[in-house]
N, C-alpha and C positions, 0 to 999 in steps of 0.2 A: 823245213828244218825244225827239229825238236828244240825246245827252248833251252836245253842244257848243252847243246852242241855249239860251243863258242870257240872259234879258233882265232887266236891273235896273229895278225899278219901285218906286214908293212905295206903290202900292195893287195888290191882286190880287183876281181872282175866286177863289172857293173852290177850284175844281179847279186853277186855274192856279198857285196858290201851291205845291201839292203837287208838280206837275210841275216847277216851277222848282227846288225844293229837291232833288228826285231828280236833275235834270240837273246841278246844282251839285255834289252829292255824287259823282256819276259822274265828273265832270271832275276833281275832286280825287283820287279813288281811282285814276283812270287815270294820274295824274301821280305820286302819292306812295304808293299802296297803301292798303289799308283801315286799316292801323295809323297812317298818316300824315295823317289828317284828323280834324277834330272838328266837332261841330254848329255851333259858332261860326264855323268856317272856311266851312262851307257857307252859313250865313246871310250872312256878309260877301260872298261871291261872288254870291249871289242878290240882295243888296241889301235884306235884310229884317232885322227885329229878332231878337234871340236867343230871344225868346219865340215867334216865329212857327211854328217847326217843330212845336211840341207841340200845335198844332191838328190835326195829321195823324199825327204819329209820337210814340208814347209814350216812345221812347228812341232812342239812337244805333243800337242793334241793329236796331230796327224800320226805320230809314232805310236801313241796310246791306242788310236783307232786300229792301226795295223796289228798291234798285239791282240786286241779284242777280236779282230777278224780271224786271226790264226787260232785263238782259243775256241771260237765258235766252230771253226772247221774241224778241230780235234774232237770237239764234243759231238758233232754230227757223225764223224767217222766211228767214234766209240759206240754211239747208239746204233749205227748200222751193223757193226760187228755183233753187238749184243742181240739185236733182233734176228740176225741170220742164224743164230744157234737154235732157234725154235721154229716150229711151223708158223708161217706168216699169217698175220691177222688173227692171232689167238690171244687169250688172256696171258699166256706165258710170254709171248713176244712183246706185248704191251707192257707187262710188268717189268720185263728185262730192260726196256727202254727207259722206263721211269726210274728204275734202280740205278742205271748208268748215269742219268742226269744228277741224281743225288750224290753218287760217288764222285762225279767230277767236281761238284761244289766242295766236297770234303777234301779231295785231293789237291785242288788248286783254288783255295778260297779267295785269294787276292785277284786272280785272273777272273774268277766268277764275279766278284764285286765290280771289277772293271767293266765287264761285259754289260752289266746292268746299270752302270753309272753313265747315263747318256750325257751328262754335263761335261764329261771329259772328251767327247768325241767330235767336238767342233762341228764342221759342216758335213761330216761323213755318215750321218745317221741313216740315210737311204742305202748306202753301201752295206752298212752293218745289218740293216733290216733284210736286204737281199740274201746275205750269207746266213743270217739267222733263220730265214724261212726255209732255206735248203736244209739246215741242221734239224730244225723242229719238224721239217717235212717227213722225217723218218717216223716220228710218232703219229703224225697226221695220216700217213699212208697205212700204218698198222691198224689204226682205228677205222679207217675207211674200209679196209679189207674185212675187218671184224664185222662191220655193219653190212657188208655185201654191196658197198657202193663202188662204182667204177672210177670215181674221182672225188677229190676233196670238195665237198659242198657244204651248205649251211648246216645240214644235219650232222656232218662230221665235226665241224667247228663247234657246234653247240655241245656235242657229246664230249669232246676233248676238253672244253672249258670247265666241265665239272671236275676233271681230274687235275688240272694244272694248279689250282690253288693249294691242293694237298702236296703236290710234287714240289712246288716252290717253298712251301712252309717247311717240309722235311729237309729240303736243301739248305735253307738258312739255319735251321736248327743243327744240322750235321756240320755245316761250315763253322759254326761258332762253338762246336763241341758240346752243345747243349744235350744231345742225346746220350753221350757218355756220362754227363754229369747228373742225369736224371736220377731221382731216388729209386725208380724202378727201371730195370733194363728194357730197352726198346729193340724189338726184333724188326729190322727194316724190311726184310723180305716179307715177313708175315703182315706187316702194316701195309705195305704197298699192294700186296695181293688182296688184302681185305678191301682197300679203297677201290681197286679195279673191279672186284667182284660186286661190290655194293653199288657202284656208280655207273657201271656199264649194264645195258639190258642183256638178258640171256641171249647168247649168240643165235640160237635157233629162231627166237622171236624177232631178233634184230634184223635177220636176213629175209624174213617173209616179205613178199611184195605188198 
């Protein structure tokens, strides 16, 4: 369920209540940050009693982790859509995935911060890591195809690690509106393409046995 699809009801099906609470929490976090919402706020927005969340979430941290999981899933789906618009395993598909990641940070800055704030996720780090690997797996797959590898191996991970510090740096700058406030305008597409071209080996050479 999208984070803005919140329906107030007096009665819920078992699964619907959980989805409504995650949507309400996502909406509040999107507006106020994860430190600016409480379980009671989420209940009020979803139109349920303050006891309702504890049928699905043992704590506020568990609800935060569920919001982060949903955010990671949306990010992965967006990266997959972006990659699919280009020939797979090309500079174009890799750059599209990188741009989508930065765009997500700019579009949902508080959800992005929540995803990277492991202190809020209590004991669900392993679950988040599993979902995160599936999301980031889109980028790993595109780089593996670019390198002519049949699977994600050490070579793929080493290659993608060259790219991610730049992707994350651009994401945090975009998230905090630093790119718009810069004295000189920044062309994100040009910058991302430049990074990919400089840090990836030429495709023909990369795929030689």
